[in-house]
Each structure stands twice: as C-alpha cells, then as structure tokens.
All heavy atoms as TSV, in Angstrom:
chain	resi	resn	atom	element	x	y	z
A	1	MET	N	N	-8.660	46.508	9.904
A	1	MET	CA	C	-7.960	45.253	10.025
A	1	MET	C	C	-7.251	44.943	8.712
A	1	MET	O	O	-7.861	44.954	7.640
A	1	MET	CB	C	-8.970	44.144	10.336
A	1	MET	CG	C	-8.343	42.750	10.407
A	1	MET	SD	S	-9.408	41.549	11.162
A	1	MET	CE	C	-10.272	40.916	9.720
A	2	ASP	N	N	-5.951	44.689	8.754
A	2	ASP	CA	C	-5.192	44.352	7.555
A	2	ASP	C	C	-5.411	42.944	7.178
A	2	ASP	O	O	-5.540	42.034	7.973
A	2	ASP	CB	C	-3.729	44.602	7.772
A	2	ASP	CG	C	-3.374	46.093	7.853
A	2	ASP	OD1	O	-4.175	46.925	7.307
A	2	ASP	OD2	O	-2.344	46.461	8.459
A	3	GLU	N	N	-5.507	42.660	5.873
A	3	GLU	CA	C	-5.676	41.334	5.350
A	3	GLU	C	C	-4.691	41.051	4.247
A	3	GLU	O	O	-4.164	41.934	3.572
A	3	GLU	CB	C	-7.080	41.146	4.746
A	3	GLU	CG	C	-8.219	41.195	5.778
A	3	GLU	CD	C	-9.576	40.888	5.149
A	3	GLU	OE1	O	-9.762	41.194	3.937
A	3	GLU	OE2	O	-10.401	40.284	5.839
A	4	LEU	N	N	-4.407	39.746	4.114
A	4	LEU	CA	C	-3.586	39.290	2.988
A	4	LEU	C	C	-4.481	38.503	2.075
A	4	LEU	O	O	-5.372	37.732	2.531
A	4	LEU	CB	C	-2.510	38.334	3.489
A	4	LEU	CG	C	-1.424	38.908	4.362
A	4	LEU	CD1	C	-0.533	37.802	4.854
A	4	LEU	CD2	C	-0.605	39.945	3.642
A	5	GLU	N	N	-4.303	38.668	0.785
A	5	GLU	CA	C	-5.003	37.805	-0.226
A	5	GLU	C	C	-4.021	36.821	-0.747
A	5	GLU	O	O	-2.984	37.157	-1.307
A	5	GLU	CB	C	-5.598	38.655	-1.341
A	5	GLU	CG	C	-6.424	37.807	-2.280
A	5	GLU	CD	C	-7.117	38.639	-3.310
A	5	GLU	OE1	O	-8.064	39.325	-2.998
A	5	GLU	OE2	O	-6.642	38.627	-4.490
A	6	LEU	N	N	-4.322	35.525	-0.476
A	6	LEU	CA	C	-3.473	34.456	-0.924
A	6	LEU	C	C	-4.260	33.562	-1.885
A	6	LEU	O	O	-5.464	33.550	-1.943
A	6	LEU	CB	C	-3.053	33.594	0.324
A	6	LEU	CG	C	-2.402	34.356	1.449
A	6	LEU	CD1	C	-2.228	33.423	2.648
A	6	LEU	CD2	C	-1.054	34.917	1.044
A	7	ILE	N	N	-3.500	32.786	-2.664
A	7	ILE	CA	C	-4.110	31.746	-3.447
A	7	ILE	C	C	-3.679	30.410	-2.842
A	7	ILE	O	O	-2.532	30.024	-2.846
A	7	ILE	CB	C	-3.637	31.830	-4.924
A	7	ILE	CG1	C	-4.006	33.189	-5.522
A	7	ILE	CG2	C	-4.192	30.720	-5.758
A	7	ILE	CD1	C	-3.408	33.502	-6.854
A	8	ILE	N	N	-4.680	29.769	-2.214
A	8	ILE	CA	C	-4.441	28.536	-1.515
A	8	ILE	C	C	-5.116	27.377	-2.248
A	8	ILE	O	O	-6.309	27.411	-2.373
A	8	ILE	CB	C	-4.915	28.633	-0.039
A	8	ILE	CG1	C	-4.201	29.767	0.638
A	8	ILE	CG2	C	-4.721	27.298	0.652
A	8	ILE	CD1	C	-4.647	30.061	2.045
A	9	ASN	N	N	-4.320	26.455	-2.670
A	9	ASN	CA	C	-4.833	25.334	-3.479
A	9	ASN	C	C	-5.697	25.788	-4.594
A	9	ASN	O	O	-6.761	25.208	-4.849
A	9	ASN	CB	C	-5.509	24.318	-2.576
A	9	ASN	CG	C	-4.516	23.630	-1.609
A	9	ASN	OD1	O	-3.319	23.791	-1.717
A	9	ASN	ND2	N	-5.049	22.822	-0.692
A	10	GLY	N	N	-5.297	26.852	-5.284
A	10	GLY	CA	C	-6.031	27.377	-6.440
A	10	GLY	C	C	-7.193	28.299	-6.117
A	10	GLY	O	O	-7.819	28.780	-7.067
A	11	GLU	N	N	-7.492	28.563	-4.853
A	11	GLU	CA	C	-8.622	29.392	-4.542
A	11	GLU	C	C	-8.141	30.686	-3.808
A	11	GLU	O	O	-7.314	30.595	-2.904
A	11	GLU	CB	C	-9.492	28.618	-3.599
A	11	GLU	CG	C	-10.801	29.285	-3.181
A	11	GLU	CD	C	-11.677	28.406	-2.282
A	11	GLU	OE1	O	-11.538	27.164	-2.360
A	11	GLU	OE2	O	-12.456	28.983	-1.579
A	12	LYS	N	N	-8.658	31.822	-4.275
A	12	LYS	CA	C	-8.317	33.101	-3.621
A	12	LYS	C	C	-8.960	33.178	-2.233
A	12	LYS	O	O	-10.193	32.927	-2.100
A	12	LYS	CB	C	-8.779	34.306	-4.385
A	12	LYS	CG	C	-7.884	34.645	-5.542
A	12	LYS	CD	C	-8.315	35.932	-6.164
A	12	LYS	CE	C	-7.401	36.302	-7.370
A	12	LYS	NZ	N	-7.771	37.504	-7.997
A	13	ILE	N	N	-8.150	33.399	-1.205
A	13	ILE	CA	C	-8.614	33.484	0.164
A	13	ILE	C	C	-8.024	34.670	0.853
A	13	ILE	O	O	-6.842	35.021	0.670
A	13	ILE	CB	C	-8.239	32.154	0.912
A	13	ILE	CG1	C	-8.995	31.008	0.302
A	13	ILE	CG2	C	-8.545	32.286	2.392
A	13	ILE	CD1	C	-8.787	29.686	1.019
A	14	ARG	N	N	-8.833	35.337	1.665
A	14	ARG	CA	C	-8.335	36.417	2.456
A	14	ARG	C	C	-8.144	35.954	3.917
A	14	ARG	O	O	-9.095	35.341	4.477
A	14	ARG	CB	C	-9.313	37.615	2.459
A	14	ARG	CG	C	-9.344	38.330	1.063
A	14	ARG	CD	C	-10.260	39.541	1.201
A	14	ARG	NE	N	-10.283	40.219	-0.064
A	14	ARG	CZ	C	-9.459	41.202	-0.437
A	14	ARG	NH1	N	-8.476	41.550	0.387
A	14	ARG	NH2	N	-9.524	41.785	-1.601
A	15	ILE	N	N	-7.007	36.301	4.487
A	15	ILE	CA	C	-6.819	35.963	5.886
A	15	ILE	C	C	-6.321	37.225	6.604
A	15	ILE	O	O	-5.841	38.138	5.979
A	15	ILE	CB	C	-5.784	34.859	6.059
A	15	ILE	CG1	C	-4.400	35.285	5.525
A	15	ILE	CG2	C	-6.249	33.534	5.418
A	15	ILE	CD1	C	-3.263	34.366	5.974
A	16	SER	N	N	-6.408	37.235	7.902
A	16	SER	CA	C	-5.950	38.314	8.723
A	16	SER	C	C	-4.410	38.449	8.557
A	16	SER	O	O	-3.718	37.438	8.499
A	16	SER	CB	C	-6.277	38.071	10.160
A	16	SER	OG	O	-5.590	39.014	11.021
A	17	ALA	N	N	-3.889	39.654	8.516
A	17	ALA	CA	C	-2.454	39.824	8.443
A	17	ALA	C	C	-1.726	39.336	9.655
A	17	ALA	O	O	-0.562	39.071	9.668
A	17	ALA	CB	C	-2.114	41.241	8.176
A	18	ASP	N	N	-2.537	39.125	10.736
A	18	ASP	CA	C	-1.946	38.578	11.974
A	18	ASP	C	C	-1.514	37.122	11.771
A	18	ASP	O	O	-0.716	36.589	12.520
A	18	ASP	CB	C	-2.954	38.612	13.096
A	18	ASP	CG	C	-3.295	40.007	13.544
A	18	ASP	OD1	O	-2.480	40.959	13.221
A	18	ASP	OD2	O	-4.350	40.223	14.123
A	19	GLU	N	N	-2.062	36.489	10.758
A	19	GLU	CA	C	-1.765	35.096	10.431
A	19	GLU	C	C	-0.772	35.005	9.296
A	19	GLU	O	O	-0.973	34.267	8.318
A	19	GLU	CB	C	-3.046	34.334	10.108
A	19	GLU	CG	C	-4.034	34.357	11.204
A	19	GLU	CD	C	-5.406	33.747	10.837
A	19	GLU	OE1	O	-5.904	33.997	9.696
A	19	GLU	OE2	O	-5.966	33.041	11.674
A	20	SER	N	N	0.314	35.736	9.407
A	20	SER	CA	C	1.155	35.964	8.274
A	20	SER	C	C	2.339	34.933	8.146
A	20	SER	O	O	3.166	35.021	7.299
A	20	SER	CB	C	1.719	37.360	8.222
A	20	SER	OG	O	2.522	37.594	9.345
A	21	THR	N	N	2.419	33.951	9.079
A	21	THR	CA	C	3.413	32.893	8.950
A	21	THR	C	C	2.681	31.685	8.409
A	21	THR	O	O	1.459	31.532	8.549
A	21	THR	CB	C	4.117	32.599	10.270
A	21	THR	OG1	O	3.167	31.972	11.176
A	21	THR	CG2	C	4.772	33.774	10.876
A	22	VAL	N	N	3.466	30.809	7.861
A	22	VAL	CA	C	2.840	29.510	7.363
A	22	VAL	C	C	2.223	28.707	8.509
A	22	VAL	O	O	1.146	28.183	8.358
A	22	VAL	CB	C	3.888	28.721	6.568
A	22	VAL	CG1	C	3.312	27.319	6.151
A	22	VAL	CG2	C	4.384	29.471	5.379
A	23	THR	N	N	2.932	28.686	9.662
A	23	THR	CA	C	2.362	27.930	10.815
A	23	THR	C	C	1.010	28.549	11.214
A	23	THR	O	O	0.064	27.792	11.514
A	23	THR	CB	C	3.348	27.977	11.996
A	23	THR	OG1	O	4.553	27.311	11.601
A	23	THR	CG2	C	2.790	27.348	13.258
A	24	ALA	N	N	0.904	29.884	11.266
A	24	ALA	CA	C	-0.361	30.514	11.622
A	24	ALA	C	C	-1.461	30.174	10.617
A	24	ALA	O	O	-2.640	29.951	10.978
A	24	ALA	CB	C	-0.171	32.011	11.720
A	25	LEU	N	N	-1.071	30.088	9.325
A	25	LEU	CA	C	-2.008	29.736	8.289
A	25	LEU	C	C	-2.498	28.284	8.501
A	25	LEU	O	O	-3.732	27.986	8.380
A	25	LEU	CB	C	-1.354	29.843	6.930
A	25	LEU	CG	C	-2.254	29.448	5.708
A	25	LEU	CD1	C	-3.333	30.474	5.528
A	25	LEU	CD2	C	-1.373	29.385	4.443
A	26	LEU	N	N	-1.619	27.390	8.828
A	26	LEU	CA	C	-1.962	25.989	9.141
A	26	LEU	C	C	-2.914	25.894	10.307
A	26	LEU	O	O	-3.894	25.118	10.298
A	26	LEU	CB	C	-0.745	25.098	9.296
A	26	LEU	CG	C	0.166	24.923	8.081
A	26	LEU	CD1	C	1.331	24.146	8.387
A	26	LEU	CD2	C	-0.636	24.272	6.925
A	27	LYS	N	N	-2.607	26.696	11.340
A	27	LYS	CA	C	-3.530	26.741	12.506
A	27	LYS	C	C	-4.912	27.276	12.119
A	27	LYS	O	O	-5.949	26.768	12.550
A	27	LYS	CB	C	-2.940	27.557	13.593
A	27	LYS	CG	C	-1.760	26.960	14.328
A	27	LYS	CD	C	-1.234	27.825	15.422
A	27	LYS	CE	C	-0.088	27.134	16.079
A	27	LYS	NZ	N	0.570	27.981	17.113
A	28	HIS	N	N	-4.953	28.257	11.247
A	28	HIS	CA	C	-6.219	28.843	10.775
A	28	HIS	C	C	-7.101	27.728	10.148
A	28	HIS	O	O	-8.324	27.680	10.318
A	28	HIS	CB	C	-5.978	29.928	9.748
A	28	HIS	CG	C	-7.169	30.527	9.098
A	28	HIS	ND1	N	-7.934	31.504	9.696
A	28	HIS	CD2	C	-7.740	30.248	7.920
A	28	HIS	CE1	C	-8.948	31.779	8.900
A	28	HIS	NE2	N	-8.840	31.035	7.864
A	29	PHE	N	N	-6.462	26.838	9.375
A	29	PHE	CA	C	-7.224	25.773	8.732
A	29	PHE	C	C	-7.223	24.448	9.584
A	29	PHE	O	O	-7.615	23.387	9.090
A	29	PHE	CB	C	-6.578	25.477	7.346
A	29	PHE	CG	C	-6.937	26.546	6.370
A	29	PHE	CD1	C	-5.916	27.409	5.911
A	29	PHE	CD2	C	-8.206	26.722	5.870
A	29	PHE	CE1	C	-6.242	28.426	5.029
A	29	PHE	CE2	C	-8.520	27.741	4.963
A	29	PHE	CZ	C	-7.484	28.574	4.530
A	30	ASN	N	N	-6.774	24.545	10.860
A	30	ASN	CA	C	-6.744	23.388	11.731
A	30	ASN	C	C	-5.899	22.242	11.175
A	30	ASN	O	O	-6.234	21.063	11.357
A	30	ASN	CB	C	-8.108	22.955	12.108
A	30	ASN	CG	C	-8.183	22.241	13.436
A	30	ASN	OD1	O	-7.370	22.462	14.265
A	30	ASN	ND2	N	-9.142	21.363	13.579
A	31	LEU	N	N	-4.811	22.583	10.511
A	31	LEU	CA	C	-3.918	21.553	9.958
A	31	LEU	C	C	-2.581	21.507	10.693
A	31	LEU	O	O	-1.691	20.749	10.272
A	31	LEU	CB	C	-3.691	21.834	8.463
A	31	LEU	CG	C	-4.900	21.705	7.557
A	31	LEU	CD1	C	-4.584	22.207	6.135
A	31	LEU	CD2	C	-5.320	20.280	7.511
A	32	HIS	N	N	-2.385	22.311	11.718
A	32	HIS	CA	C	-1.043	22.465	12.340
A	32	HIS	C	C	-0.578	21.182	13.020
A	32	HIS	O	O	0.593	21.056	13.301
A	32	HIS	CB	C	-1.033	23.652	13.300
A	32	HIS	CG	C	-2.041	23.563	14.373
A	32	HIS	ND1	N	-3.374	23.750	14.148
A	32	HIS	CD2	C	-1.877	23.306	15.712
A	32	HIS	CE1	C	-4.066	23.566	15.287
A	32	HIS	NE2	N	-3.170	23.379	16.283
A	33	GLN	N	N	-1.473	20.277	13.362
A	33	GLN	CA	C	-1.082	18.999	14.017
A	33	GLN	C	C	-1.089	17.819	13.086
A	33	GLN	O	O	-0.968	16.671	13.508
A	33	GLN	CB	C	-1.963	18.767	15.219
A	33	GLN	CG	C	-1.788	19.822	16.330
A	33	GLN	CD	C	-2.640	19.562	17.531
A	33	GLN	OE1	O	-3.558	18.774	17.507
A	33	GLN	NE2	N	-2.324	20.204	18.643
A	34	LYS	N	N	-1.296	18.050	11.850
A	34	LYS	CA	C	-1.273	16.998	10.850
A	34	LYS	C	C	0.025	16.987	10.068
A	34	LYS	O	O	0.746	17.979	10.046
A	34	LYS	CB	C	-2.449	17.209	9.842
A	34	LYS	CG	C	-3.832	17.154	10.547
A	34	LYS	CD	C	-4.953	17.163	9.532
A	34	LYS	CE	C	-6.259	17.269	10.196
A	34	LYS	NZ	N	-6.857	16.036	10.620
A	35	VAL	N	N	0.286	15.906	9.417
A	35	VAL	CA	C	1.466	15.792	8.538
A	35	VAL	C	C	1.063	16.463	7.201
A	35	VAL	O	O	0.120	16.075	6.574
A	35	VAL	CB	C	1.882	14.341	8.287
A	35	VAL	CG1	C	3.033	14.247	7.285
A	35	VAL	CG2	C	2.258	13.667	9.582
A	36	VAL	N	N	1.782	17.587	6.913
A	36	VAL	CA	C	1.464	18.341	5.678
A	36	VAL	C	C	2.689	18.622	4.913
A	36	VAL	O	O	3.802	18.627	5.458
A	36	VAL	CB	C	0.761	19.673	6.002
A	36	VAL	CG1	C	-0.591	19.432	6.652
A	36	VAL	CG2	C	1.611	20.592	6.817
A	37	ILE	N	N	2.475	18.855	3.623
A	37	ILE	CA	C	3.559	19.366	2.783
A	37	ILE	C	C	3.060	20.722	2.300
A	37	ILE	O	O	1.934	20.852	1.849
A	37	ILE	CB	C	3.871	18.474	1.576
A	37	ILE	CG1	C	4.423	17.118	2.097
A	37	ILE	CG2	C	4.834	19.084	0.598
A	37	ILE	CD1	C	4.576	16.059	0.983
A	38	VAL	N	N	3.921	21.693	2.422
A	38	VAL	CA	C	3.523	23.098	2.044
A	38	VAL	C	C	4.491	23.587	0.939
A	38	VAL	O	O	5.685	23.521	1.075
A	38	VAL	CB	C	3.566	24.056	3.230
A	38	VAL	CG1	C	3.177	25.484	2.768
A	38	VAL	CG2	C	2.678	23.619	4.346
A	39	GLU	N	N	3.884	24.026	-0.152
A	39	GLU	CA	C	4.641	24.626	-1.275
A	39	GLU	C	C	4.280	26.123	-1.308
A	39	GLU	O	O	3.081	26.432	-1.354
A	39	GLU	CB	C	4.256	23.939	-2.536
A	39	GLU	CG	C	5.045	24.379	-3.706
A	39	GLU	CD	C	4.607	23.610	-4.974
A	39	GLU	OE1	O	5.079	22.496	-5.187
A	39	GLU	OE2	O	3.797	24.129	-5.738
A	40	LEU	N	N	5.261	26.991	-1.264
A	40	LEU	CA	C	5.006	28.414	-1.331
A	40	LEU	C	C	5.695	28.944	-2.592
A	40	LEU	O	O	6.944	28.848	-2.709
A	40	LEU	CB	C	5.616	29.094	-0.068
A	40	LEU	CG	C	5.534	30.607	-0.029
A	40	LEU	CD1	C	4.111	31.096	-0.097
A	40	LEU	CD2	C	6.252	31.151	1.249
A	41	ASN	N	N	4.888	29.452	-3.491
A	41	ASN	CA	C	5.384	30.019	-4.755
A	41	ASN	C	C	6.317	29.040	-5.425
A	41	ASN	O	O	7.447	29.366	-5.838
A	41	ASN	CB	C	6.096	31.392	-4.485
A	41	ASN	CG	C	5.120	32.399	-3.964
A	41	ASN	OD1	O	3.974	32.481	-4.298
A	41	ASN	ND2	N	5.604	33.230	-3.033
A	42	ASP	N	N	5.844	27.760	-5.548
A	42	ASP	CA	C	6.476	26.678	-6.310
A	42	ASP	C	C	7.785	26.184	-5.585
A	42	ASP	O	O	8.558	25.507	-6.187
A	42	ASP	CB	C	6.846	27.141	-7.742
A	42	ASP	CG	C	5.624	27.467	-8.497
A	42	ASP	OD1	O	4.553	26.794	-8.330
A	42	ASP	OD2	O	5.623	28.452	-9.306
A	43	GLU	N	N	7.975	26.482	-4.303
A	43	GLU	CA	C	9.055	25.947	-3.543
A	43	GLU	C	C	8.571	25.193	-2.322
A	43	GLU	O	O	7.792	25.733	-1.556
A	43	GLU	CB	C	10.023	27.045	-3.086
A	43	GLU	CG	C	10.902	27.579	-4.146
A	43	GLU	CD	C	12.000	28.500	-3.605
A	43	GLU	OE1	O	12.500	28.229	-2.500
A	43	GLU	OE2	O	12.336	29.463	-4.335
A	44	ILE	N	N	8.962	23.948	-2.176
A	44	ILE	CA	C	8.537	23.169	-0.991
A	44	ILE	C	C	9.346	23.649	0.226
A	44	ILE	O	O	10.494	23.805	0.167
A	44	ILE	CB	C	8.820	21.683	-1.282
A	44	ILE	CG1	C	7.892	21.174	-2.389
A	44	ILE	CG2	C	8.500	20.815	0.014
A	44	ILE	CD1	C	8.105	19.752	-2.798
A	45	LEU	N	N	8.556	23.843	1.310
A	45	LEU	CA	C	9.141	24.345	2.541
A	45	LEU	C	C	9.511	23.142	3.431
A	45	LEU	O	O	8.749	22.144	3.491
A	45	LEU	CB	C	8.185	25.263	3.307
A	45	LEU	CG	C	7.736	26.536	2.509
A	45	LEU	CD1	C	6.723	27.283	3.324
A	45	LEU	CD2	C	8.899	27.411	2.203
A	46	THR	N	N	10.535	23.280	4.206
A	46	THR	CA	C	10.841	22.256	5.223
A	46	THR	C	C	10.041	22.537	6.426
A	46	THR	O	O	9.648	23.715	6.720
A	46	THR	CB	C	12.331	22.250	5.572
A	46	THR	OG1	O	12.631	23.494	6.185
A	46	THR	CG2	C	13.213	22.037	4.359
A	47	LYS	N	N	9.729	21.502	7.207
A	47	LYS	CA	C	8.968	21.645	8.428
A	47	LYS	C	C	9.562	22.661	9.381
A	47	LYS	O	O	8.890	23.450	10.026
A	47	LYS	CB	C	8.868	20.260	9.110
A	47	LYS	CG	C	8.005	20.259	10.296
A	47	LYS	CD	C	7.814	18.873	10.893
A	47	LYS	CE	C	6.949	18.892	12.115
A	47	LYS	NZ	N	6.747	17.524	12.652
A	48	GLU	N	N	10.912	22.694	9.400
A	48	GLU	CA	C	11.584	23.629	10.334
A	48	GLU	C	C	11.402	25.074	9.932
A	48	GLU	O	O	11.472	25.930	10.781
A	48	GLU	CB	C	13.100	23.325	10.326
A	48	GLU	CG	C	13.471	21.969	10.858
A	48	GLU	CD	C	13.232	20.817	9.811
A	48	GLU	OE1	O	13.309	21.063	8.607
A	48	GLU	OE2	O	12.960	19.676	10.330
A	49	ASN	N	N	11.119	25.361	8.675
A	49	ASN	CA	C	10.980	26.766	8.217
A	49	ASN	C	C	9.515	27.305	8.274
A	49	ASN	O	O	9.312	28.467	8.060
A	49	ASN	CB	C	11.466	26.896	6.791
A	49	ASN	CG	C	12.952	26.752	6.708
A	49	ASN	OD1	O	13.668	26.924	7.694
A	49	ASN	ND2	N	13.462	26.378	5.561
A	50	LEU	N	N	8.533	26.410	8.606
A	50	LEU	CA	C	7.118	26.871	8.554
A	50	LEU	C	C	6.871	28.043	9.479
A	50	LEU	O	O	6.142	28.974	9.117
A	50	LEU	CB	C	6.211	25.677	8.858
A	50	LEU	CG	C	6.243	24.530	7.902
A	50	LEU	CD1	C	5.285	23.454	8.292
A	50	LEU	CD2	C	6.006	25.000	6.482
A	51	SER	N	N	7.403	28.060	10.706
A	51	SER	CA	C	7.072	29.103	11.671
A	51	SER	C	C	7.834	30.395	11.341
A	51	SER	O	O	7.432	31.436	11.805
A	51	SER	CB	C	7.384	28.660	13.109
A	51	SER	OG	O	8.746	28.390	13.268
A	52	GLU	N	N	8.890	30.286	10.577
A	52	GLU	CA	C	9.708	31.475	10.242
A	52	GLU	C	C	9.321	32.070	8.921
A	52	GLU	O	O	9.635	33.270	8.613
A	52	GLU	CB	C	11.202	31.107	10.201
A	52	GLU	CG	C	11.679	30.535	11.474
A	52	GLU	CD	C	13.058	29.854	11.242
A	52	GLU	OE1	O	13.632	29.921	10.139
A	52	GLU	OE2	O	13.595	29.303	12.223
A	53	THR	N	N	8.645	31.339	8.061
A	53	THR	CA	C	8.340	31.824	6.678
A	53	THR	C	C	7.129	32.763	6.702
A	53	THR	O	O	6.033	32.386	7.090
A	53	THR	CB	C	8.074	30.619	5.801
A	53	THR	OG1	O	9.230	29.759	5.769
A	53	THR	CG2	C	7.822	31.110	4.353
A	54	LEU	N	N	7.344	33.959	6.293
A	54	LEU	CA	C	6.280	34.975	6.268
A	54	LEU	C	C	5.601	34.947	4.935
A	54	LEU	O	O	6.167	34.723	3.864
A	54	LEU	CB	C	6.827	36.349	6.461
A	54	LEU	CG	C	7.485	36.634	7.902
A	54	LEU	CD1	C	8.123	38.024	7.883
A	54	LEU	CD2	C	6.453	36.476	8.963
A	55	LEU	N	N	4.270	35.125	4.955
A	55	LEU	CA	C	3.441	35.222	3.750
A	55	LEU	C	C	3.298	36.611	3.335
A	55	LEU	O	O	3.249	37.547	4.149
A	55	LEU	CB	C	2.088	34.592	4.035
A	55	LEU	CG	C	2.101	33.054	4.416
A	55	LEU	CD1	C	0.805	32.620	4.951
A	55	LEU	CD2	C	2.489	32.248	3.238
A	56	SER	N	N	3.144	36.851	2.015
A	56	SER	CA	C	2.934	38.175	1.445
A	56	SER	C	C	1.699	38.171	0.583
A	56	SER	O	O	1.316	37.098	0.085
A	56	SER	CB	C	4.160	38.612	0.580
A	56	SER	OG	O	5.328	38.657	1.362
A	57	ASN	N	N	1.170	39.337	0.365
A	57	ASN	CA	C	-0.017	39.472	-0.465
A	57	ASN	C	C	0.287	38.819	-1.833
A	57	ASN	O	O	1.274	39.068	-2.398
A	57	ASN	CB	C	-0.352	40.972	-0.618
A	57	ASN	CG	C	-1.821	41.203	-0.578
A	57	ASN	OD1	O	-2.615	40.401	-0.082
A	57	ASN	ND2	N	-2.216	42.390	-1.066
A	58	GLY	N	N	-0.651	38.046	-2.317
A	58	GLY	CA	C	-0.546	37.361	-3.610
A	58	GLY	C	C	0.209	36.079	-3.643
A	58	GLY	O	O	0.341	35.497	-4.744
A	59	ASP	N	N	0.754	35.654	-2.450
A	59	ASP	CA	C	1.491	34.393	-2.478
A	59	ASP	C	C	0.587	33.236	-2.899
A	59	ASP	O	O	-0.612	33.189	-2.637
A	59	ASP	CB	C	2.057	34.085	-1.095
A	59	ASP	CG	C	3.372	34.774	-0.808
A	59	ASP	OD1	O	3.956	35.338	-1.756
A	59	ASP	OD2	O	3.749	34.817	0.359
A	60	LYS	N	N	1.209	32.243	-3.602
A	60	LYS	CA	C	0.531	31.055	-3.995
A	60	LYS	C	C	0.995	29.936	-3.102
A	60	LYS	O	O	2.193	29.600	-3.001
A	60	LYS	CB	C	0.870	30.738	-5.458
A	60	LYS	CG	C	0.264	29.477	-6.002
A	60	LYS	CD	C	0.729	29.222	-7.411
A	60	LYS	CE	C	0.310	27.854	-7.841
A	60	LYS	NZ	N	0.896	27.443	-9.108
A	61	VAL	N	N	0.022	29.362	-2.354
A	61	VAL	CA	C	0.345	28.280	-1.409
A	61	VAL	C	C	-0.442	27.001	-1.782
A	61	VAL	O	O	-1.642	27.076	-2.076
A	61	VAL	CB	C	-0.154	28.735	0.031
A	61	VAL	CG1	C	0.225	27.697	1.101
A	61	VAL	CG2	C	0.454	30.052	0.446
A	62	GLU	N	N	0.308	25.919	-1.762
A	62	GLU	CA	C	-0.321	24.610	-1.956
A	62	GLU	C	C	-0.101	23.845	-0.697
A	62	GLU	O	O	1.037	23.765	-0.208
A	62	GLU	CB	C	0.313	23.874	-3.158
A	62	GLU	CG	C	0.100	24.557	-4.530
A	62	GLU	CD	C	-1.378	24.460	-5.001
A	62	GLU	OE1	O	-2.035	23.415	-4.744
A	62	GLU	OE2	O	-1.790	25.406	-5.652
A	63	ILE	N	N	-1.185	23.283	-0.143
A	63	ILE	CA	C	-1.076	22.520	1.096
A	63	ILE	C	C	-1.630	21.110	0.779
A	63	ILE	O	O	-2.776	20.976	0.313
A	63	ILE	CB	C	-1.941	23.178	2.236
A	63	ILE	CG1	C	-1.461	24.567	2.474
A	63	ILE	CG2	C	-1.820	22.317	3.504
A	63	ILE	CD1	C	-2.351	25.358	3.469
A	64	VAL	N	N	-0.773	20.137	1.057
A	64	VAL	CA	C	-1.190	18.714	0.909
A	64	VAL	C	C	-1.078	18.031	2.241
A	64	VAL	O	O	-0.097	18.152	2.896
A	64	VAL	CB	C	-0.270	18.027	-0.092
A	64	VAL	CG1	C	-0.618	16.567	-0.244
A	64	VAL	CG2	C	-0.311	18.723	-1.470
A	65	HIS	N	N	-2.224	17.395	2.618
A	65	HIS	CA	C	-2.171	16.603	3.884
A	65	HIS	C	C	-2.670	15.259	3.609
A	65	HIS	O	O	-3.405	15.025	2.665
A	65	HIS	CB	C	-2.889	17.303	5.040
A	65	HIS	CG	C	-4.359	17.462	4.837
A	65	HIS	ND1	N	-5.307	16.585	5.272
A	65	HIS	CD2	C	-5.070	18.415	4.195
A	65	HIS	CE1	C	-6.467	16.968	4.981
A	65	HIS	NE2	N	-6.416	18.099	4.287
A	66	PHE	N	N	-2.253	14.323	4.406
A	66	PHE	CA	C	-2.561	12.921	4.161
A	66	PHE	C	C	-3.799	12.482	4.961
A	66	PHE	O	O	-3.961	12.864	6.099
A	66	PHE	CB	C	-1.350	12.075	4.594
A	66	PHE	CG	C	-0.133	12.397	3.776
A	66	PHE	CD1	C	0.822	13.357	4.229
A	66	PHE	CD2	C	0.076	11.898	2.494
A	66	PHE	CE1	C	1.921	13.678	3.522
A	66	PHE	CE2	C	1.164	12.260	1.712
A	66	PHE	CZ	C	2.063	13.169	2.249
A	67	VAL	N	N	-4.627	11.723	4.311
A	67	VAL	CA	C	-5.825	11.172	4.951
A	67	VAL	C	C	-5.742	9.696	5.014
A	67	VAL	O	O	-5.457	9.038	3.968
A	67	VAL	CB	C	-7.081	11.668	4.170
A	67	VAL	CG1	C	-8.322	11.118	4.803
A	67	VAL	CG2	C	-7.153	13.189	4.078
A	68	GLY	N	N	-5.944	9.118	6.198
A	68	GLY	CA	C	-5.918	7.673	6.295
A	68	GLY	C	C	-7.248	7.056	5.779
A	68	GLY	O	O	-8.193	7.692	5.620
A	69	GLY	N	N	-7.150	5.790	5.542
A	69	GLY	CA	C	-8.365	5.101	5.081
A	69	GLY	C	C	-7.957	3.846	4.297
A	69	GLY	O	O	-6.787	3.589	4.080
A	70	GLY	N	N	-8.943	3.229	3.754
A	70	GLY	CA	C	-8.594	2.060	2.966
A	70	GLY	C	C	-9.621	1.735	1.923
A	70	GLY	O	O	-10.453	2.463	1.607
C-alpha cells in the first residue's frame, strides 16, 4: 500500500495514497462538511480547487476550521 507523508498542522502524518486530493484528506479527518480554510505549502486554496488539488509526499498542509460556541 502506497502512503504519503504530509505535515498537517505541524504534525507528520501518513495517509493512504488513495487519499491524495485535498477533498479526500478532509474526508479522512471528517472535515469535508465543515467550513474550512486550507493552506497548502503556504498558499491558501479556494474551495473550488480542493477536489482538483493533488497532494505530494512532504507537502505542508494547514487546516483551519471554525468551532461555534460562546
């Protein structure tokens, strides 16, 4: 099984190479239905590009999602 090693929010994580799009990564972390901002290698991605953007070994990903509360 092929894997990718990514740095996600500062932590090294291995994921299946089958999850090589940003959308698949968000589904892996159960964030695909939340409002998120994704930064890939210091560039903010638009929502429209998440399903098309492929991840590569060693990519640095920052994921920010909003939590409600008071």
